[in-house]
C-alpha positions as CSV (number, residue, x, y, z in Angstrom):
1,X,61.6,86.8,41.1
2,X,58.0,87.6,42.1
3,X,56.9,84.2,41.0
4,X,59.7,82.5,42.9
5,X,58.9,84.5,46.1
6,X,55.2,83.6,45.8
7,X,56.0,79.8,45.5
8,X,57.6,79.6,49.0
9,X,54.5,78.5,50.9
10,X,54.0,75.6,48.5
11,X,57.7,74.8,48.9
12,X,57.3,74.6,52.6
13,X,54.3,72.3,52.2
14,X,56.3,70.1,49.8
15,X,59.3,69.7,52.1
16,X,57.0,68.9,55.0
17,X,55.3,66.1,53.1
18,X,55.8,62.5,54.1
19,X,58.0,61.9,51.1
20,X,60.6,64.7,51.6
21,X,60.4,64.9,55.4
22,X,60.8,61.2,55.5
23,X,63.9,61.3,53.3
24,X,65.5,64.0,55.5
25,X,64.6,61.9,58.6
26,X,66.5,58.9,57.3
27,X,69.6,61.1,56.7
28,X,69.2,62.5,60.2
29,X,69.1,59.0,61.7
30,X,72.4,58.1,60.1
31,X,74.0,61.2,61.4
32,X,72.7,60.6,64.9
33,X,74.0,57.0,64.8
34,X,77.5,58.3,63.8
35,X,77.5,60.8,66.7
36,X,79.8,63.5,65.2
37,X,81.7,65.5,67.7
38,X,81.5,68.8,65.8
39,X,79.9,70.1,62.6
40,X,81.5,72.1,59.8
41,X,79.4,73.8,57.1
42,X,80.7,75.0,53.8
43,X,78.8,77.3,51.5
44,X,78.9,80.5,49.4
45,X,76.6,83.5,48.9
46,X,73.0,83.0,49.9
47,X,73.6,79.4,51.0
48,X,76.3,80.7,53.4
49,X,73.5,82.5,55.3
50,X,71.4,79.2,55.4
51,X,74.5,77.5,56.7
52,X,75.0,80.1,59.4
53,X,71.4,79.6,60.5
54,X,72.2,75.8,60.7
55,X,75.3,76.5,62.8
56,X,73.1,78.4,65.3
57,X,70.7,75.5,65.4
58,X,73.5,72.9,65.8
59,X,75.1,74.6,68.7
60,X,71.8,75.5,70.5
61,X,69.8,72.4,69.8
62,X,72.5,69.7,69.6
63,X,75.1,71.2,71.9
64,X,77.8,70.5,69.3
65,X,80.4,73.0,68.2
66,X,79.7,74.3,64.7
67,X,81.4,76.6,62.3
68,X,81.7,77.7,58.7
69,X,84.7,76.4,56.7
70,X,86.8,78.7,54.6
71,X,87.0,76.8,51.2
72,X,90.1,78.7,50.2
73,X,92.0,77.1,53.0
74,X,91.6,73.9,51.1
75,X,91.5,75.0,47.5
76,X,94.0,77.9,47.5
77,X,96.3,77.1,50.4
78,X,96.2,73.3,50.1
79,X,95.2,72.7,53.8
80,X,94.2,69.2,54.8
81,X,92.5,69.6,58.2
82,X,91.8,66.5,60.3
83,X,88.0,66.2,60.2
84,X,87.7,62.6,61.2
85,X,85.2,63.2,64.0
86,X,83.2,65.8,62.1
87,X,80.0,66.1,60.1
88,X,80.9,68.3,57.1
89,X,77.9,69.8,55.3
90,X,78.0,71.4,51.9
91,X,75.1,73.8,51.3
92,X,74.5,74.9,47.7
93,X,71.5,75.6,45.6
94,X,73.2,74.4,42.4
95,X,75.7,72.0,43.9
96,X,78.0,73.1,41.1
97,X,80.7,75.1,42.8
98,X,84.0,73.2,42.5
99,X,85.4,74.6,45.8
100,X,82.6,73.3,47.9
101,X,82.9,69.8,46.3
102,X,86.6,69.9,47.0
103,X,86.1,70.7,50.7
104,X,83.7,67.7,50.9
105,X,86.2,65.5,49.0
106,X,89.1,66.4,51.3
107,X,86.9,66.0,54.4
108,X,85.6,62.6,53.4
109,X,89.2,61.5,52.7
110,X,90.1,62.4,56.3
111,X,87.3,60.3,57.7
112,X,84.5,62.9,58.0
113,X,80.9,62.1,57.5
114,X,79.9,64.3,54.5
115,X,76.5,65.6,53.5
116,X,75.3,67.7,50.5
117,X,72.2,69.9,50.9
118,X,71.2,71.1,47.5
119,X,68.4,71.7,45.0
120,X,70.3,69.6,42.4
121,X,70.3,65.9,43.3
122,X,72.5,65.0,40.3
123,X,75.1,67.7,41.0
124,X,78.9,67.2,41.6
125,X,78.4,68.1,45.3
126,X,76.0,65.2,45.7
127,X,78.4,62.8,43.9
128,X,81.1,63.8,46.3
129,X,79.2,63.5,49.5
130,X,78.3,60.3,51.4
131,X,74.8,61.6,52.2
132,X,72.5,64.1,50.5
133,X,69.3,66.1,51.1
134,X,67.2,67.3,48.3
135,X,65.6,70.7,49.2
136,X,63.0,70.1,46.5
137,X,62.5,73.8,45.6
138,X,62.0,73.2,41.9
139,X,63.3,75.4,39.1
140,X,64.2,78.9,40.3
141,X,63.5,81.5,37.5
142,X,65.3,84.6,38.8
143,X,69.1,84.7,39.3
144,X,68.8,86.1,42.8
145,X,67.9,83.2,45.1
146,X,64.7,83.4,47.1
147,X,62.7,80.1,47.3
148,X,65.9,78.0,47.3
149,X,67.1,79.9,50.4
150,X,64.0,79.2,52.5
151,X,64.0,75.6,51.3
152,X,67.5,75.3,52.6
153,X,66.5,76.8,55.9
154,X,63.6,74.4,56.3
155,X,65.6,71.3,55.2
156,X,68.4,72.2,57.7
157,X,65.8,72.7,60.4
158,X,64.3,69.3,59.8
159,X,67.7,67.7,59.7
160,X,69.0,69.2,62.9
161,X,65.7,68.5,64.8
162,X,65.8,65.0,63.4
163,X,69.3,64.4,64.7
164,X,68.2,65.7,68.1
165,X,65.3,63.2,68.1
166,X,67.8,60.4,67.6
167,X,65.9,58.4,65.0
168,X,65.2,61.3,62.6
169,X,61.5,61.5,63.5
170,X,60.3,64.8,64.9
171,X,58.0,64.8,68.0
172,X,54.3,65.1,67.1
173,X,54.1,68.6,68.7
174,X,57.0,69.8,66.5
175,X,55.4,68.4,63.4
176,X,52.1,70.1,64.2
177,X,53.8,73.4,64.8
178,X,55.7,73.2,61.4
179,X,52.5,72.1,59.6
180,X,51.1,75.7,59.8
181,X,54.2,77.3,58.3
182,X,52.8,77.3,54.7
183,X,49.7,79.2,55.8
184,X,51.7,81.6,57.9
185,X,54.0,82.2,55.0
186,X,51.1,82.9,52.6
187,X,49.7,85.4,55.1
188,X,53.0,87.1,55.4
189,X,53.4,87.5,51.7
190,X,50.0,89.0,51.4
191,X,51.0,92.1,53.4
192,X,51.4,95.1,51.1
193,X,53.8,96.9,53.5
194,X,57.1,96.0,51.7
195,X,55.8,97.4,48.4
196,X,54.6,100.5,50.1
197,X,57.9,101.1,51.7
198,X,60.0,100.8,48.6
199,X,59.5,104.4,47.3
200,X,60.8,105.6,50.7
201,X,64.2,104.2,49.9
202,X,64.4,104.8,46.2
203,X,67.2,107.3,46.6
204,X,68.9,105.8,49.6
205,X,72.7,105.8,49.3
206,X,73.4,103.0,51.8
207,X,71.5,100.8,54.3
208,X,72.1,98.7,57.4
209,X,70.5,95.4,58.3
210,X,70.8,93.9,61.8
211,X,69.6,91.1,64.0
212,X,70.8,88.7,66.7
213,X,70.9,84.9,67.1
214,X,68.6,83.1,64.5
215,X,67.8,86.5,63.0
216,X,71.4,87.4,62.1
217,X,71.5,85.2,59.0
218,X,68.2,86.9,58.0
219,X,69.9,90.3,58.2
220,X,72.8,89.1,56.2
221,X,70.6,87.6,53.5
222,X,68.5,90.7,53.3
223,X,71.6,92.8,52.8
224,X,72.8,90.5,50.0
225,X,69.4,90.6,48.2
226,X,69.4,94.4,48.3
227,X,72.9,94.6,46.9
228,X,72.2,92.0,44.2
229,X,69.0,93.5,42.9
230,X,69.2,97.2,43.6
231,X,73.0,97.6,43.7
232,X,72.4,99.4,47.0
233,X,75.4,99.2,49.4
234,X,73.9,97.3,52.4
235,X,75.9,96.4,55.5
236,X,74.8,93.6,57.8
237,X,75.8,93.5,61.5
238,X,74.7,91.5,64.4
239,X,73.0,93.7,67.0
240,X,76.0,93.2,69.3
241,X,78.5,94.2,66.7
242,X,76.5,97.2,65.6
243,X,77.1,98.7,69.1
244,X,80.9,98.1,68.8
245,X,81.5,101.1,66.5
246,X,79.3,100.8,63.3
247,X,76.4,102.5,65.2
248,X,78.2,105.7,64.5
249,X,77.4,105.5,60.8
250,X,73.6,105.4,61.4
251,X,71.7,108.7,61.1
252,X,68.4,109.9,59.5
253,X,69.9,109.3,56.1
254,X,70.9,105.7,56.7
255,X,67.9,103.4,56.9
256,X,68.2,100.4,59.3
257,X,66.2,97.2,58.8
258,X,66.1,95.4,62.2
259,X,64.9,91.9,62.6
260,X,63.4,91.7,66.0
261,X,61.7,88.5,67.1
262,X,60.0,87.4,70.3
263,X,62.7,85.1,71.6
264,X,66.0,85.7,73.4
265,X,67.6,87.1,70.2
266,X,64.7,89.6,69.8
267,X,64.9,90.6,73.4
268,X,68.6,91.4,73.1
269,X,67.8,93.5,70.0
270,X,65.4,95.6,72.1
271,X,68.5,96.9,73.8
272,X,69.9,98.0,70.4
273,X,66.8,99.9,69.2
274,X,67.0,102.8,71.7
275,X,70.6,103.4,70.7
276,X,69.4,103.7,67.0
277,X,66.7,106.1,68.3
278,X,69.4,108.3,69.8
279,X,71.0,108.5,66.4
280,X,67.5,109.4,64.9
281,X,68.0,106.5,62.5
282,X,65.2,105.6,60.1
283,X,64.3,102.2,61.5
284,X,62.1,99.5,60.0
285,X,61.4,96.5,62.2
286,X,60.6,93.0,60.9
287,X,58.8,91.2,63.7
288,X,55.6,90.1,65.4
289,X,55.4,93.0,67.8
290,X,55.3,96.8,67.2
291,X,58.3,98.8,68.3
292,X,57.9,102.4,69.4
293,X,59.3,104.9,66.9
294,X,59.8,102.3,64.1
295,X,57.8,101.3,61.1
296,X,57.0,97.6,61.1
297,X,56.8,94.8,58.5
298,X,54.7,92.4,60.4
299,X,55.2,88.6,60.6
300,X,53.2,86.1,62.7
301,X,54.7,85.1,66.1
302,X,56.3,81.6,66.0
303,X,59.0,79.7,67.8
304,X,62.3,81.6,67.3
305,X,63.8,78.7,65.4
306,X,61.1,79.0,62.8
307,X,61.1,82.8,62.5
308,X,63.8,83.0,59.8
309,X,61.4,81.1,57.5
310,X,58.9,84.0,57.8
311,X,61.1,87.1,58.5
312,X,63.0,86.9,55.2
313,X,59.7,87.0,53.2
314,X,58.9,90.7,53.5
315,X,62.6,91.5,53.1
316,X,62.6,89.6,49.8
317,X,59.5,91.5,48.7
318,X,61.1,94.8,49.7
319,X,64.2,94.0,47.7
320,X,62.1,93.2,44.6
321,X,59.9,96.3,44.9
322,X,62.9,98.6,45.6
323,X,64.8,97.2,42.5
324,X,61.8,98.0,40.4
325,X,61.4,101.5,42.0
326,X,65.0,102.2,41.1
327,X,64.5,101.1,37.5
328,X,66.5,97.9,37.8
329,X,65.8,94.4,36.6
330,X,65.7,92.1,39.7
331,X,65.3,89.0,37.5
332,X,68.7,89.4,35.8
333,X,71.1,91.6,37.9
334,X,74.2,92.6,36.2
335,X,77.3,90.5,36.9
336,X,75.4,87.8,38.6
337,X,75.1,84.1,37.5
338,X,73.0,81.3,38.8
339,X,76.0,79.1,39.2
340,X,79.2,80.8,40.4
341,X,82.3,78.5,39.9
342,X,85.0,79.4,42.5
343,X,88.1,77.6,43.5
């Protein structure tokens, strides 16, 4: 898991290369030409969080309604929704889950444009879809996904911005801003704070993660990593939902990991933090700016769309260090497989 985490800056550089960015641009151009009226994502587990990030991007950047499909509607209940005007995107590291392939098959039969985003170009998901994007993350050693998650994020970002451009080619200013991501990721991973924080939560009984907007998928992925590797019950809430009742469970014995960026989502989170302070919650903030009364895992300030590519890095390292501190094996968590076949 440590090796996979450390490879992420190189993964960003690889996806931003002319070869891979160019391939994504060609797919984006096809989608832009087809002009879908709405976008439906289907995914499981970690990839579901990447899909949620892409749904935010789609609605904010493209102005298209976007949502996450429920595969069981198709595979368990036999639903056959009319997706003739939709782009349906299957997101999966392995591309091997039968239910995701079935959703794409049904969608394509109804006239949808279908796309597979995966780390396995020869997978059943790719065979089912009309278009595909290779996230090019390389072999992932640990069972818990890390580098494939961030590769999905970046590939989906390039795809959505390529569709927005119309011809798949990002503006020069955008390409220049993205080009520094590998360096910023390496700098973020070099910070020792996550490992230093791990002993503090060695005996925690539960934990809360929270964020808004683009940061909400990060909060959900952080919770999943903590549960997968440390078996620590971790509940993820949007900052808004946290105030609608779950805030009552926070206290000095329930640590809160809050993702607080510098954009609109981060600003809205700054209304949540004082409420956590009233509860005397143990708050750790992931963000580019210090927050009074909270410990911080620092990340460089970037455009809010890019922040999830950096914010998750210290949280992955915290999950790794915490698992080791609790005497667990983060490389092979019990009950977890690399490919989970669901129908």
